[in-house]
DSSP file (Angstrom, degrees, kcal/mol; ACC not computed):
  #  RESIDUE AA STRUCTURE BP1 BP2  ACC     N-H-->O    O-->H-N    N-H-->O    O-->H-N    TCO  KAPPA ALPHA  PHI   PSI    X-CA   Y-CA   Z-CA
    1    1 A M              0   0    0      0, 0.0     2,-0.3     0, 0.0     0, 0.0   0.000 360.0 360.0 360.0 129.4   -8.1  -30.7   84.3
    2    2 A K        -     0   0    0      1,-0.0     2,-0.5     2,-0.0     0, 0.0  -0.613 360.0-146.5 -82.9 135.2  -10.0  -28.3   86.4
    3    3 A T        -     0   0    0     -2,-0.3     2,-0.4     2,-0.0    -1,-0.0  -0.866  10.3-147.8-102.1 133.1   -8.3  -25.0   87.3
    4    4 A Y        -     0   0    0     -2,-0.5     2,-0.8    36,-0.1     3,-0.0  -0.851   5.1-153.5-103.1 134.9   -9.0  -23.4   90.6
    5    5 A D    >   -     0   0    0     -2,-0.4     3,-2.4     1,-0.1     6,-0.3  -0.907   5.8-162.8-103.0 103.7   -9.1  -19.7   91.2
    6    6 A L  T 3  S+     0   0    0     -2,-0.8    -1,-0.1     1,-0.3     6,-0.1   0.590  89.0  63.1 -67.7  -8.0   -8.2  -19.3   94.9
    7    7 A H  T 3  S+     0   0    0      4,-0.0     2,-0.9     1,-0.0    -1,-0.3   0.565  80.9  93.0 -87.8  -9.8   -9.6  -15.8   94.8
    8    8 A D    X>  -     0   0    0     -3,-2.4     3,-1.8     1,-0.2     4,-0.8  -0.756  67.0-158.8 -84.3 106.0  -13.0  -17.2   94.0
    9    9 A D  T 34 S+     0   0    0     -2,-0.9    67,-0.4     1,-0.3     3,-0.3   0.744  86.4  63.4 -61.1 -25.0  -14.6  -17.5   97.4
   10   10 A F  T 34 S+     0   0    0      1,-0.2    -1,-0.3    66,-0.1     3,-0.1   0.684 101.0  52.0 -76.2 -15.7  -17.1  -20.2   96.2
   11   11 A Q  T <4 S+     0   0    0     -3,-1.8     2,-1.8    -6,-0.3    29,-0.2   0.701  91.3  78.2 -87.1 -20.7  -14.3  -22.6   95.4
   12   12 A R  S  < S+     0   0    0     -4,-0.8    64,-3.0    -3,-0.3    65,-1.9  -0.553  72.8 150.8 -89.5  74.0  -12.7  -22.2   98.9
   13   13 A K  E     -a   77   0A   0     -2,-1.8    26,-2.3    62,-0.2    27,-0.4  -0.823  26.6-174.6-116.2 143.7  -15.2  -24.5  100.5
   14   14 A M  E     -aB  78  38A   0     63,-2.4    65,-2.8    -2,-0.3     2,-0.3  -0.940   6.9-157.8-133.1 158.8  -15.1  -26.8  103.6
   15   15 A Y  E     -aB  79  37A   0     22,-2.5    22,-2.6    -2,-0.3     2,-0.3  -0.969   7.8-169.3-132.9 146.8  -17.5  -29.3  105.1
   16   16 A T  E     + B   0  36A   0     63,-1.0    65,-0.4    -2,-0.3     2,-0.3  -0.966  13.2 154.2-134.7 156.0  -17.7  -30.7  108.6
   17   17 A D  E     - B   0  35A   0     18,-1.7    18,-3.3    -2,-0.3     2,-0.3  -0.955  32.9-115.7-165.1 167.7  -19.6  -33.5  110.3
   18   18 A Q  E     - B   0  34A   0     -2,-0.3    16,-0.2    16,-0.2     2,-0.1  -0.857  21.0-128.7-114.3 148.5  -19.2  -35.8  113.4
   19   19 A T        -     0   0    0     14,-2.7    14,-0.1    -2,-0.3     3,-0.1  -0.301  35.8 -94.3 -78.7 172.5  -18.8  -39.5  113.6
   20   20 A G        -     0   0    0      1,-0.2    13,-0.3    12,-0.1    -1,-0.2  -0.212  66.1 -59.0 -73.9 178.4  -21.0  -41.7  115.7
   21   21 A Q        -     0   0    0     11,-0.1    11,-0.2     1,-0.1    -1,-0.2  -0.402  54.3-122.7 -66.3 132.2  -19.8  -42.7  119.2
   22   22 A F        -     0   0    0      9,-4.1    -1,-0.1    -2,-0.1     4,-0.0  -0.509  20.5-123.6 -71.4 142.8  -16.5  -44.5  119.3
   23   23 A P  S    S+     0   0    0      0, 0.0     2,-0.5     0, 0.0    -1,-0.1   0.759  95.2  46.6 -63.7 -24.7  -16.8  -47.9  121.1
   24   24 A I  S    S-     0   0    0    112,-0.1     2,-0.3     7,-0.1    -2,-0.1  -0.974  83.0-129.6-123.9 127.3  -14.1  -47.1  123.7
   25   25 A K        -     0   0    0     -2,-0.5     6,-0.2     1,-0.1   114,-0.1  -0.555  32.4-124.8 -71.0 132.9  -13.8  -43.9  125.6
   26   26 A S    >   -     0   0    0      4,-2.5     3,-1.8    -2,-0.3   112,-0.2  -0.278  20.0-108.7 -76.8 165.5  -10.3  -42.5  125.4
   27   27 A S  T 3  S+     0   0    0    110,-3.0   111,-0.1     1,-0.3    -1,-0.1   0.723 123.2  55.2 -66.3 -19.7   -8.1  -41.7  128.4
   28   28 A R  T 3  S-     0   0    0    109,-0.4    -1,-0.3     2,-0.1    22,-0.1   0.457 124.1-106.6 -87.4  -3.4   -8.7  -38.0  127.4
   29   29 A G    <   +     0   0    0     -3,-1.8     2,-0.2     1,-0.3    -2,-0.1   0.505  68.4 150.2  92.0   5.5  -12.4  -38.5  127.6
   30   30 A N        +     0   0    0      1,-0.1    -4,-2.5    -5,-0.0    20,-0.3  -0.508  13.9 158.8 -77.2 139.5  -13.0  -38.4  123.8
   31   31 A Q        +     0   0    0     18,-2.8    -9,-4.1    -2,-0.2     2,-0.3   0.445  61.8  43.5-130.7 -12.9  -15.9  -40.5  122.4
   32   32 A Y  E     - C   0  49A   0     17,-2.6    17,-2.7   -11,-0.2     2,-0.4  -0.804  64.5-140.4-131.4 169.6  -16.6  -38.8  119.0
   33   33 A I  E     - C   0  48A   0     -2,-0.3   -14,-2.7   -13,-0.3     2,-0.5  -0.996   7.4-147.4-136.0 129.5  -14.6  -37.4  116.1
   34   34 A M  E     -BC  18  47A   0     13,-3.0    13,-1.9    -2,-0.4     2,-0.5  -0.843  18.6-156.6 -92.6 133.1  -15.3  -34.2  114.1
   35   35 A V  E     -BC  17  46A   0    -18,-3.3   -18,-1.7    -2,-0.5     2,-0.4  -0.936   8.9-171.1-113.7 130.5  -14.2  -34.5  110.5
   36   36 A L  E     -BC  16  45A   0      9,-2.9     9,-2.5    -2,-0.5     2,-0.4  -0.979   1.1-170.2-119.7 131.4  -13.4  -31.5  108.3
   37   37 A V  E     -BC  15  44A   0    -22,-2.6   -22,-2.5    -2,-0.4     2,-0.5  -0.991   4.4-163.2-121.6 130.7  -12.8  -31.8  104.6
   38   38 A E  E  >> -BC  14  43A   0      5,-2.3     5,-1.0    -2,-0.4     4,-1.0  -0.961   8.6-152.6-114.3 124.2  -11.4  -28.9  102.6
   39   39 A L  T  45S+     0   0    0    -26,-2.3    -1,-0.1    -2,-0.5   -25,-0.1   0.890  85.6  50.0 -70.8 -44.3  -12.0  -29.1   98.9
   40   40 A D  T  45S+     0   0    0    -27,-0.4    -1,-0.2   -29,-0.2   -28,-0.1   0.905 122.1  33.2 -65.8 -40.9   -9.1  -27.1   97.4
   41   41 A S  T  45S-     0   0    0      2,-0.1    -1,-0.2     0, 0.0    -2,-0.2   0.593 100.3-134.5 -87.4 -10.8   -6.4  -28.8   99.4
   42   42 A K  T  <5 +     0   0    0     -4,-1.0     2,-0.3     1,-0.2    -3,-0.2   0.782  50.3 159.1  59.7  29.0   -8.2  -32.1   99.4
   43   43 A A  E   < -C   38   0A   0     -5,-1.0    -5,-2.3     2,-0.0     2,-0.5  -0.623  30.9-168.5 -86.2 139.1   -7.4  -32.3  103.2
   44   44 A I  E     +C   37   0A   0     -2,-0.3     2,-0.3    -7,-0.2    -7,-0.2  -0.976  19.0 171.6-121.6 113.5   -9.4  -34.5  105.6
   45   45 A I  E     -C   36   0A   0     -9,-2.5    -9,-2.9    -2,-0.5     2,-0.3  -0.895  12.0-158.5-124.1 156.1   -8.5  -33.6  109.2
   46   46 A V  E     -C   35   0A   0     -2,-0.3     2,-0.3   -11,-0.2   -11,-0.2  -0.894   9.7-164.8-134.9 158.5  -10.0  -34.7  112.4
   47   47 A E  E     -C   34   0A   0    -13,-1.9   -13,-3.0    -2,-0.3     2,-0.1  -0.985  26.2-119.4-144.8 132.5  -10.3  -33.7  116.0
   48   48 A G  E     -C   33   0A   0     -2,-0.3     2,-0.4   -15,-0.2   -15,-0.3  -0.378  26.8-160.7 -68.7 148.5  -11.5  -35.8  119.0
   49   49 A M  E     -C   32   0A   0    -17,-2.7   -18,-2.8     1,-0.1   -17,-2.6  -0.995  19.1-148.9-132.9 138.3  -14.5  -34.7  120.9
   50   50 A R  S    S-     0   0    0     -2,-0.4     2,-0.3   -20,-0.3    -1,-0.1   0.907  81.4 -19.7 -70.4 -42.2  -15.6  -35.7  124.5
   51   51 A H  S    S-     0   0    0      2,-0.1    -1,-0.2   -20,-0.1   -19,-0.1  -0.898  70.2 -97.6-154.8 178.8  -19.3  -35.4  123.7
   52   52 A R        +     0   0    0     -2,-0.3     2,-0.1    -3,-0.1   -34,-0.0  -0.146  69.9 134.0-103.4  39.3  -21.6  -33.7  121.2
   53   53 A T     >  -     0   0    0      1,-0.1     4,-2.4     4,-0.0     5,-0.2  -0.456  68.7-108.3 -82.9 162.5  -22.5  -30.7  123.2
   54   54 A L  H  > S+     0   0    0      1,-0.2     4,-2.4     2,-0.2     5,-0.2   0.920 116.9  48.8 -57.0 -49.8  -22.4  -27.2  121.6
   55   55 A G  H  > S+     0   0    0      1,-0.2     4,-2.1     2,-0.2    -1,-0.2   0.885 112.8  47.7 -60.9 -40.1  -19.3  -26.0  123.5
   56   56 A E  H  > S+     0   0    0      2,-0.2     4,-2.3     1,-0.2    -1,-0.2   0.867 111.0  51.1 -70.3 -37.0  -17.4  -29.1  122.6
   57   57 A M  H  X S+     0   0    0     -4,-2.4     4,-2.5     2,-0.2    -2,-0.2   0.906 111.4  47.3 -67.2 -40.6  -18.4  -29.0  118.9
   58   58 A I  H  X S+     0   0    0     -4,-2.4     4,-2.7    -5,-0.2     5,-0.2   0.900 111.3  52.0 -67.2 -39.6  -17.3  -25.3  118.7
   59   59 A R  H  X S+     0   0    0     -4,-2.1     4,-2.1    -5,-0.2    -2,-0.2   0.940 113.1  43.6 -60.1 -48.3  -14.0  -26.1  120.4
   60   60 A A  H  X S+     0   0    0     -4,-2.3     4,-2.2     2,-0.2    -2,-0.2   0.913 114.1  51.3 -64.9 -43.4  -13.3  -29.0  117.9
   61   61 A Y  H  X S+     0   0    0     -4,-2.5     4,-2.6     1,-0.2     5,-0.2   0.938 111.0  47.3 -58.1 -48.9  -14.4  -26.9  115.0
   62   62 A Q  H  X S+     0   0    0     -4,-2.7     4,-2.6     1,-0.2    -1,-0.2   0.880 109.9  52.9 -65.1 -37.5  -12.2  -24.0  115.9
   63   63 A K  H  X S+     0   0    0     -4,-2.1     4,-1.9    -5,-0.2    -1,-0.2   0.912 111.5  46.7 -63.5 -41.3   -9.2  -26.2  116.5
   64   64 A L  H  X S+     0   0    0     -4,-2.2     4,-2.1     2,-0.2    -2,-0.2   0.921 112.6  48.7 -65.8 -44.4   -9.6  -27.7  113.0
   65   65 A V  H  X S+     0   0    0     -4,-2.6     4,-2.6     1,-0.2    -2,-0.2   0.907 110.4  51.8 -62.6 -42.0  -10.0  -24.3  111.4
   66   66 A D  H  X S+     0   0    0     -4,-2.6     4,-2.3     1,-0.2    -1,-0.2   0.881 107.8  52.2 -63.2 -37.8   -6.9  -23.0  113.2
   67   67 A R  H  X S+     0   0    0     -4,-1.9     4,-1.1     2,-0.2    -1,-0.2   0.910 110.6  48.0 -62.7 -41.8   -4.9  -26.0  111.9
   68   68 A M  H ><>S+     0   0    0     -4,-2.1     5,-2.6     1,-0.2     3,-0.6   0.932 111.9  48.9 -65.1 -45.2   -6.0  -25.2  108.4
   69   69 A K  H ><5S+     0   0    0     -4,-2.6     3,-1.8     1,-0.2    -2,-0.2   0.885 105.5  58.2 -62.1 -38.6   -5.1  -21.5  108.7
   70   70 A K  H 3<5S+     0   0    0     -4,-2.3    -1,-0.2     1,-0.3    -2,-0.2   0.810 106.2  49.9 -60.8 -29.7   -1.7  -22.4  110.1
   71   71 A C  T <<5S-     0   0    0     -4,-1.1    -1,-0.3    -3,-0.6    -2,-0.2   0.370 126.0-102.9 -89.6   3.8   -1.1  -24.3  106.9
   72   72 A G  T < 5S+     0   0    0     -3,-1.8     2,-0.6     1,-0.2    -3,-0.2   0.647  82.6 127.6  85.9  15.3   -2.2  -21.4  104.8
   73   73 A V      < +     0   0    0     -5,-2.6     2,-0.6    -6,-0.2    -1,-0.2  -0.922  29.7 175.0-109.6 114.7   -5.6  -22.7  103.9
   74   74 A A        -     0   0    0     -2,-0.6   -62,-0.0    -3,-0.1    -9,-0.0  -0.896  16.1-154.4-123.3 100.7   -8.4  -20.3  104.7
   75   75 A S        -     0   0    0     -2,-0.6   -62,-0.2     1,-0.1     3,-0.1  -0.341   8.6-164.4 -69.8 154.7  -11.8  -21.4  103.5
   76   76 A K  S    S+     0   0    0    -64,-3.0    22,-2.5   -67,-0.4     2,-0.4   0.519  71.8  45.8-114.4 -13.8  -14.5  -18.9  102.8
   77   77 A H  E     -ad  13  98A   0    -65,-1.9   -63,-2.4    20,-0.2     2,-0.5  -0.998  60.9-163.6-138.6 135.3  -17.6  -21.1  102.7
   78   78 A H  E     -ad  14  99A   0     20,-2.4    22,-2.1    -2,-0.4     2,-0.4  -0.971   4.3-164.2-122.5 118.6  -18.7  -23.8  105.1
   79   79 A A  E     +ad  15 100A   0    -65,-2.8   -63,-1.0    -2,-0.5     2,-0.3  -0.870  24.1 156.7-101.5 135.3  -21.4  -26.3  104.2
   80   80 A L  E     - d   0 101A   0     20,-2.5    22,-2.3    -2,-0.4   -63,-0.1  -0.932  43.3 -75.8-150.8 170.0  -22.9  -28.2  107.0
   81   81 A D        -     0   0    0    -65,-0.4     3,-0.5    -2,-0.3    -1,-0.1  -0.103  46.2-110.8 -63.4 170.0  -26.0  -30.2  108.1
   82   82 A N  S    S+     0   0    0      1,-0.2    -1,-0.1    21,-0.2    22,-0.1   0.342 100.2  82.0 -87.2   7.7  -29.1  -28.4  109.1
   83   83 A E        +     0   0    0      2,-0.0     2,-0.3     0, 0.0    -1,-0.2   0.038  61.9 119.3-105.2  27.4  -28.9  -29.2  112.8
   84   84 A Y        -     0   0    0     -3,-0.5     2,-0.0     1,-0.1    -4,-0.0  -0.680  57.6-121.7 -98.0 149.5  -26.4  -26.5  114.0
   85   85 A S     >  -     0   0    0     -2,-0.3     4,-2.0     1,-0.1     5,-0.2  -0.229  25.4-106.0 -83.0 170.0  -27.2  -23.9  116.6
   86   86 A R  H  > S+     0   0    0      1,-0.2     4,-2.0     2,-0.2     5,-0.1   0.876 120.6  55.5 -60.7 -39.7  -27.0  -20.1  116.3
   87   87 A E  H  > S+     0   0    0      2,-0.2     4,-1.9     1,-0.2    -1,-0.2   0.882 106.8  49.2 -64.0 -38.9  -23.8  -20.1  118.4
   88   88 A F  H  > S+     0   0    0      2,-0.2     4,-1.8     1,-0.2    -1,-0.2   0.917 110.2  50.8 -67.1 -41.7  -22.1  -22.5  116.0
   89   89 A K  H  X S+     0   0    0     -4,-2.0     4,-2.1     1,-0.2    -2,-0.2   0.864 108.1  53.4 -62.8 -35.6  -23.1  -20.3  113.0
   90   90 A E  H  X S+     0   0    0     -4,-2.0     4,-2.4     2,-0.2    -1,-0.2   0.884 105.1  54.2 -65.9 -38.3  -21.7  -17.3  114.9
   91   91 A A  H  X S+     0   0    0     -4,-1.9     4,-0.8     2,-0.2    -2,-0.2   0.879 107.9  50.7 -62.5 -37.0  -18.4  -19.2  115.3
   92   92 A I  H ><>S+     0   0    0     -4,-1.8     5,-1.4     1,-0.2     3,-0.9   0.936 110.5  48.3 -64.6 -46.3  -18.4  -19.7  111.5
   93   93 A K  H ><5S+     0   0    0     -4,-2.1     3,-2.0     1,-0.3    -2,-0.2   0.872 104.4  60.0 -62.7 -37.3  -19.0  -16.0  110.9
   94   94 A E  H 3<5S+     0   0    0     -4,-2.4    -1,-0.3     1,-0.3    -2,-0.2   0.736 100.8  56.4 -63.5 -21.8  -16.2  -15.1  113.3
   95   95 A N  T <<5S-     0   0    0     -3,-0.9    -1,-0.3    -4,-0.8    -2,-0.2   0.139 122.7-109.4 -93.5  18.6  -13.9  -17.0  111.0
   96   96 A Q  T < 5S+     0   0    0     -3,-2.0     2,-0.3     1,-0.2    -3,-0.2   0.868  76.6 131.5  55.8  42.7  -15.0  -14.7  108.1
   97   97 A M      < -     0   0    0     -5,-1.4   -20,-0.2   -20,-0.0     2,-0.2  -0.898  51.6-139.6-120.5 151.8  -16.9  -17.5  106.4
   98   98 A T  E     -d   77   0A   0    -22,-2.5   -20,-2.4    -2,-0.3     2,-0.3  -0.610  25.1-148.1 -93.3 167.6  -20.3  -17.8  105.0
   99   99 A Y  E     -d   78   0A   0     -2,-0.2     2,-0.4   -22,-0.2   -20,-0.2  -0.960  12.8-159.4-139.1 158.8  -22.3  -21.0  105.6
  100  100 A Q  E     -d   79   0A   0    -22,-2.1   -20,-2.5    -2,-0.3     2,-0.4  -0.997  14.5-144.1-137.4 130.2  -24.9  -23.1  103.8
  101  101 A L  E     -d   80   0A   0     -2,-0.4   -20,-0.2   -22,-0.2   -19,-0.2  -0.773  18.4-125.3 -96.0 138.6  -27.2  -25.6  105.5
  102  102 A A        -     0   0    0    -22,-2.3     3,-0.1    -2,-0.4     5,-0.1  -0.438  36.9 -94.5 -73.5 153.6  -28.2  -28.8  103.8
  103  103 A D    >   -     0   0    0      3,-0.2     3,-2.0     1,-0.1   -21,-0.2  -0.355  56.5 -81.8 -63.9 150.5  -31.9  -29.6  103.5
  104  104 A A  T 3  S+     0   0    0      1,-0.3    -1,-0.1   -22,-0.1     3,-0.0  -0.292 114.3   5.2 -55.7 135.3  -33.3  -31.7  106.2
  105  105 A H  T 3  S+     0   0    0      1,-0.1     2,-0.7    -3,-0.1    -1,-0.3   0.606  98.8 116.2  64.7  15.8  -32.6  -35.5  105.7
  106  106 A D    X   +     0   0    0     -3,-2.0     3,-0.9     1,-0.1     4,-0.2  -0.732  26.7 160.0-113.8  82.7  -30.5  -34.8  102.6
  107  107 A H  G >   +     0   0    0     -2,-0.7     3,-0.8     1,-0.2     6,-0.3   0.574  60.2  81.4 -78.8  -9.4  -27.0  -36.0  103.7
  108  108 A R  G 3  S+     0   0    0      1,-0.2    -1,-0.2    -3,-0.1     6,-0.1   0.795  84.6  60.8 -66.3 -26.3  -25.9  -36.3  100.1
  109  109 A C  G <  S+     0   0    0     -3,-0.9     2,-1.0    -6,-0.1    -1,-0.2   0.756  89.1  78.6 -72.4 -23.8  -25.2  -32.5  100.0
  110  110 A N    X   -     0   0    0     -3,-0.8     3,-2.0    -4,-0.2     4,-0.5  -0.757  60.9-168.2 -94.1 104.7  -22.6  -32.8  102.8
  111  111 A I  T >> S+     0   0    0     -2,-1.0     4,-2.0     1,-0.3     3,-0.6   0.714  81.1  77.7 -61.8 -20.5  -19.3  -34.1  101.4
  112  112 A A  H 3> S+     0   0    0      1,-0.2     4,-2.6     2,-0.2    -1,-0.3   0.787  82.4  65.9 -61.8 -25.9  -18.2  -34.7  105.0
  113  113 A E  H <> S+     0   0    0     -3,-2.0     4,-1.5    -6,-0.3    -1,-0.2   0.932 106.3  41.0 -60.2 -44.2  -20.3  -37.8  105.0
  114  114 A K  H <> S+     0   0    0     -3,-0.6     4,-2.5    -4,-0.5    -2,-0.2   0.871 112.2  55.8 -69.8 -37.1  -18.0  -39.3  102.4
  115  115 A A  H  X S+     0   0    0     -4,-2.0     4,-2.9     2,-0.2    -2,-0.2   0.867 104.2  54.2 -63.4 -35.7  -15.0  -37.9  104.1
  116  116 A I  H  X S+     0   0    0     -4,-2.6     4,-2.8     2,-0.2    -1,-0.2   0.931 109.7  47.1 -62.2 -44.7  -16.0  -39.7  107.3
  117  117 A Q  H  X S+     0   0    0     -4,-1.5     4,-2.4     2,-0.2    -2,-0.2   0.912 112.8  49.0 -63.4 -42.3  -16.2  -43.0  105.4
  118  118 A T  H  X S+     0   0    0     -4,-2.5     4,-0.9     2,-0.2    -2,-0.2   0.921 111.9  49.3 -62.4 -44.1  -12.8  -42.3  103.9
  119  119 A F  H >X S+     0   0    0     -4,-2.9     4,-3.1     1,-0.2     3,-0.9   0.933 111.9  47.9 -60.4 -46.7  -11.3  -41.5  107.3
  120  120 A K  H 3X S+     0   0    0     -4,-2.8     4,-2.4     1,-0.3    -1,-0.2   0.884 104.8  60.2 -62.3 -38.2  -12.8  -44.7  108.8
  121  121 A D  H 3< S+     0   0    0     -4,-2.4    -1,-0.3     1,-0.2    -2,-0.2   0.761 116.3  33.7 -61.6 -24.1  -11.4  -46.7  105.9
  122  122 A H  H <X S+     0   0    0     -4,-0.9     4,-1.2    -3,-0.9    -2,-0.2   0.810 118.7  49.5 -96.0 -39.1   -7.9  -45.5  106.9
  123  123 A F  H  X S+     0   0    0     -4,-3.1     4,-2.3     2,-0.2     5,-0.2   0.881 104.2  56.8 -74.3 -38.9   -8.3  -45.3  110.7
  124  124 A V  H  X S+     0   0    0     -4,-2.4     4,-2.7     1,-0.2     5,-0.2   0.931 107.7  47.7 -61.2 -46.0   -9.8  -48.8  111.3
  125  125 A P  H  > S+     0   0    0      0, 0.0     4,-2.1     0, 0.0    -1,-0.2   0.859 109.0  55.8 -63.1 -32.2   -6.9  -50.6  109.6
  126  126 A V  H  < S+     0   0    0     -4,-1.2     4,-0.5     2,-0.2    -2,-0.2   0.944 111.4  43.3 -61.4 -46.1   -4.5  -48.5  111.6
  127  127 A L  H >< S+     0   0    0     -4,-2.3     3,-0.9     1,-0.2    -1,-0.2   0.905 114.1  50.2 -66.0 -41.0   -6.2  -49.6  114.8
  128  128 A C  H 3< S+     0   0    0     -4,-2.7    -1,-0.2     1,-0.2    -2,-0.2   0.816 110.6  50.7 -66.9 -29.2   -6.3  -53.2  113.6
  129  129 A G  T 3< S+     0   0    0     -4,-2.1    -1,-0.2    -5,-0.2    -2,-0.2   0.498  87.2 110.4 -87.3  -3.7   -2.6  -53.2  112.7
  130  130 A A  S <  S-     0   0    0     -3,-0.9    -3,-0.0    -4,-0.5    -4,-0.0  -0.313  84.9 -83.1 -68.4 156.1   -1.6  -51.8  116.1
  131  131 A D    >   -     0   0    0      1,-0.1     3,-2.2     2,-0.1    -1,-0.1  -0.211  37.7-115.9 -55.0 147.4    0.3  -54.1  118.4
  132  132 A D  T 3  S+     0   0    0      1,-0.3    -1,-0.1    -3,-0.1    -2,-0.1   0.768 117.5  53.6 -58.7 -25.4   -1.9  -56.5  120.5
  133  133 A N  T 3  S+     0   0    0      2,-0.1    -1,-0.3     3,-0.0    -2,-0.1   0.399  77.4 124.9 -91.9   2.8   -0.7  -54.7  123.6
  134  134 A F    <   -     0   0    0     -3,-2.2     2,-0.7     1,-0.1    -4,-0.0  -0.469  67.7-123.4 -64.6 125.0   -1.7  -51.3  122.3
  135  135 A P    >   -     0   0    0      0, 0.0     3,-2.2     0, 0.0    -1,-0.1  -0.597  15.7-152.0 -73.5 113.3   -4.0  -49.7  124.9
  136  136 A M  G >  S+     0   0    0     -2,-0.7     3,-1.6     1,-0.3     4,-0.1   0.680  88.4  75.1 -62.8 -17.9   -7.2  -48.9  123.0
  137  137 A H  G 3  S+     0   0    0      1,-0.3  -110,-3.0  -111,-0.1  -109,-0.4   0.532  89.6  61.9 -72.1  -1.7   -8.0  -46.0  125.4
  138  138 A L  G X   +     0   0    0     -3,-2.2     3,-1.8  -112,-0.2     4,-0.4   0.228  67.4 114.1-101.9  12.3   -5.2  -44.1  123.5
  139  139 A W  G X   +     0   0    0     -3,-1.6     3,-1.5     1,-0.3     4,-0.2   0.826  69.8  58.9 -54.0 -36.1   -7.0  -44.3  120.1
  140  140 A D  G >  S+     0   0    0      1,-0.3     3,-1.0    -3,-0.2     4,-0.4   0.693  92.6  67.1 -72.3 -16.2   -7.4  -40.5  120.0
  141  141 A Q  G <  S+     0   0    0     -3,-1.8    -1,-0.3     1,-0.2    -2,-0.2   0.596  95.3  58.9 -77.5  -8.9   -3.7  -39.9  120.2
  142  142 A L  G <  S+     0   0    0     -3,-1.5    -1,-0.2    -4,-0.4    -2,-0.2   0.493  82.9  88.2 -91.0  -5.8   -3.4  -41.5  116.8
  143  143 A L    <         0   0    0     -3,-1.0   -97,-0.2     1,-0.3    -2,-0.1   0.910 360.0 360.0 -66.2 -46.7   -5.7  -38.9  115.2
  144  144 A E              0   0    0     -4,-0.4    -1,-0.3    -3,-0.1    -2,-0.1   0.529 360.0 360.0 -71.0 360.0   -3.2  -36.2  114.2
């Protein structure tokens, strides 16, 4: 059994990534989902996104980080793909985190890729099990 030292900043790690476009635009305008996985708590949390613009990605990221902090989970290190902007990296630093970029075309380093699959494995059956009269444009209200 592995023991975690929560004072060891390298163990307090999180990963994020975005899903592809959802087939139906939600009534709130969401078309994408940002997925955050935090290793120590084993949490996978998600936030709807209207589009994949810089401002929207930072908004979703900050909302997820704030949710984690509210639960008493404060990551110290953020691992992410190599395609993030200077502004996104600044948002990470503002949350007192360091970051690490994955090598180009090496998605194996980002555990969020697996978390996205795990999330989809749970979310798709939820949608399939919804009542036939469930309005699919409300899909993003099921995320939290």
